[in-house]
C-alpha positions as CSV (number, residue, x, y, z in Angstrom):
1,M,-0.3,11.8,-24.3
2,P,2.0,11.4,-20.8
3,A,6.0,12.1,-21.1
4,D,8.9,11.9,-18.7
5,K,9.9,15.9,-17.6
6,A,13.8,16.2,-16.8
7,T,14.1,18.2,-13.9
8,N,17.0,19.5,-12.0
9,G,20.2,17.9,-11.4
10,G,18.3,15.2,-14.5
11,V,15.2,13.8,-11.9
12,T,12.6,13.1,-13.9
13,A,8.9,13.6,-12.9
14,P,6.3,10.9,-13.2
15,P,4.3,11.1,-16.3
16,T,1.6,13.4,-16.6
17,L,-0.7,14.3,-19.0
18,E,-0.3,17.0,-21.2
19,P,-2.9,19.6,-21.8
20,K,-5.1,18.5,-24.6
21,R,-4.0,20.5,-28.2
22,A,-6.4,22.1,-30.4
23,D,-5.1,20.5,-33.2
24,E,-5.0,16.5,-32.1
25,D,-7.8,14.3,-32.5
26,G,-8.2,13.4,-28.5
27,G,-6.7,9.9,-29.6
28,A,-3.3,10.3,-27.4
29,E,-4.6,11.9,-24.1
30,E,-7.7,9.1,-24.9
31,R,-4.9,6.5,-24.5
32,A,-3.3,8.0,-22.5
33,L,-6.1,7.7,-19.4
34,R,-6.8,4.8,-20.3
35,E,-3.0,3.3,-19.7
36,L,-3.6,5.0,-16.1
37,A,-6.9,3.7,-15.3
38,M,-5.8,0.2,-16.6
39,R,-3.1,0.9,-13.8
40,Q,-4.5,1.8,-10.9
41,V,-7.6,-1.0,-11.4
42,E,-4.5,-3.4,-11.2
43,R,-3.3,-1.5,-7.9
44,V,-6.5,-2.1,-6.8
45,R,-7.0,-5.5,-7.6
46,S,-3.6,-5.7,-5.6
47,F,-4.6,-4.7,-3.0
48,K,-7.5,-6.4,-2.2
49,L,-5.6,-9.5,-3.1
50,H,-3.2,-8.5,-0.2
51,L,-6.4,-7.9,2.5
52,L,-7.9,-11.3,1.0
53,S,-4.8,-12.6,2.1
54,F,-4.4,-10.5,5.5
55,L,-7.7,-12.0,7.1
56,I,-7.3,-15.8,5.6
57,G,-4.0,-15.5,7.1
58,I,-5.1,-13.9,10.1
59,V,-7.6,-16.6,10.7
60,G,-5.1,-19.8,10.5
61,L,-1.9,-18.1,12.3
62,G,-5.0,-17.6,15.4
63,V,-6.4,-21.3,14.9
64,I,-3.2,-22.2,15.0
65,W,-1.6,-19.9,17.7
66,M,-4.4,-20.6,20.1
67,L,-4.3,-24.9,19.5
68,T,-1.2,-24.4,20.6
69,E,-1.2,-22.7,23.6
70,Y,-4.0,-25.1,24.2
71,F,-2.2,-28.6,23.7
72,Q,1.4,-26.7,25.2
73,D,-0.8,-27.2,28.9
74,N,-3.6,-29.3,27.8
75,T,-6.2,-26.6,29.1
76,W,-6.8,-22.8,28.2
77,P,-4.7,-20.1,29.7
78,S,-6.0,-17.5,31.1
79,R,-3.7,-14.3,31.1
80,F,-0.8,-12.9,28.9
81,A,2.4,-13.0,29.3
82,D,5.2,-13.2,27.5
83,S,8.1,-13.5,30.5
84,D,6.1,-16.1,32.3
85,E,6.9,-18.9,29.6
86,G,7.1,-21.7,32.6
87,R,4.5,-21.1,33.8
88,P,0.9,-22.9,33.5
89,D,-2.3,-20.4,32.1
90,T,-0.4,-17.8,30.1
91,W,-0.4,-17.6,26.5
92,N,1.8,-16.3,24.9
93,P,1.0,-13.1,22.6
94,W,3.4,-13.7,19.6
95,F,0.3,-13.6,17.6
96,F,-0.3,-10.3,18.4
97,Y,3.4,-8.9,17.0
98,A,2.8,-11.1,13.6
99,V,-1.4,-9.1,12.9
100,G,0.2,-5.4,14.1
101,I,3.4,-5.7,11.3
102,W,1.5,-7.4,9.0
103,L,-1.1,-4.4,9.6
104,V,1.2,-2.0,9.0
105,I,2.8,-3.3,6.3
106,L,-1.2,-3.2,4.7
107,G,-1.4,-0.2,5.7
108,V,1.1,1.0,3.5
109,H,0.0,-0.9,0.6
110,A,-3.9,0.7,1.0
111,V,-2.3,4.3,1.4
112,K,0.3,3.1,-1.4
113,T,-3.5,2.0,-4.0
114,Y,-5.4,5.0,-3.2
115,A,-3.2,8.1,-1.8
116,R,-1.6,7.5,-5.9
117,R,-3.5,9.9,-8.5
118,P,-1.7,12.0,-11.3
119,P,-0.8,15.2,-10.2
120,S,-2.7,18.0,-11.1
121,E,-2.0,20.8,-13.6
122,V,-2.2,23.8,-11.0
123,E,0.3,20.9,-9.2
124,I,2.6,20.8,-12.1
125,Q,3.4,24.9,-13.1
126,R,4.0,25.6,-9.0
127,E,6.4,23.0,-9.6
128,I,7.6,24.0,-12.7
129,D,7.9,27.9,-11.3
130,R,9.7,26.9,-8.3
131,I,12.7,25.1,-10.0
132,R,12.7,27.9,-12.4
133,S,12.5,30.4,-9.5
134,R,15.9,28.1,-7.8
135,R,18.4,28.6,-11.4
């Protein structure tokens, strides 16, 4: 069953699964596992929605970028430059900055979604031993 464990300084550790006792029927552990699984499914769904919105947004932003660059000079630009805004035949690369920033945000979301897992019993015991050794 999930439990918040207080550590040194009043900081609480994330909920973990307690080891099953012989006298328990297992219903509490099953509910805790189900709750963890439901939270992970929600995180994965949220990430997939973010990925879909990224793909749709980048396509839309790319179309807007290409059309504004074309209609600015009534011709397709032939090179990229940020400082030559007055010169014809120059793509302004603002689109790539927006894509790069959004990719970083999407990457952080992916790490938070797929790298999050409950701590193992070995990790929990190691942390308990470390805290006890500091006292």
